[in-house]
C-alpha positions, 0 to 999 in steps of 0.5 A: 735837602741842605745836608745833602748839598753840602755832601754832594757838592765837593766845592763846599766840603773842601772849603769847610775842610780848609780850616782843619788841613793843618790839624792834628788828631790826638788820642790817649790810650787807656786813660780818658782825660778832660779838655783842661787837663789834656791842654795843660798836659800837652803844653808840658810834653810839647814845649812849644814856642807858640801856642795851640788850640785844643777841641774836645771832638769826643770819643777820647779824641783831640784836634790841635791847631797850632799857631806855628805850622812847623810845630806839627812836623815836630810833634809828629817826628819827635814822638812818641808822647806820654801822658800819665804814663799812657801813650798818646797817638798823634796823626794828621787830620783828614777829611776822612776822619770819623770820631765814631768809626775811627780805630787806632791800632798802632803808634810809634814808640821809642824803644831803648836798648841797653847795653849794646856792644859798640859794634852793633851801633850799625843802621843796617843791624838795628834795621834788621834786628827791628824788623824782627820786633816791629817796624822801624820807622827811624834811629835816633841821631846820637844812635846813628852817630855812635855819640852815647854808647849807654843805650841805642834809641830806635823808634 
């Protein structure tokens, strides 16, 4: 009866969700790692000025709560992240998240295009080219401004 009250009373459920609104959910593709290994590796790849709390929520998922709110945006927009040569899926927490039924079937990946001719450093051309391969999320600022011609970076 008590559990039924929590799940039928929106106010109680919403209050329980408040601490998680500014959290991320992460999962490493193709590799299982322990709590301390994950925390150490995340510190190394994210290089944030503040700290974060990590919670192992099972099935390879970890919840991350940052001391500084802006770090969530930085982690999501700077991706894609690699740990032990495996991609790290990162998404914002949602009250619909269910670690038993959640399946991750996509992640953002930065692609480097080598030896691209200078005339092709055009956002509209890159957009059309990458739509054929996958979904273009963004173009690296240096690529967009044609500041480095060794390679083009697109996500």
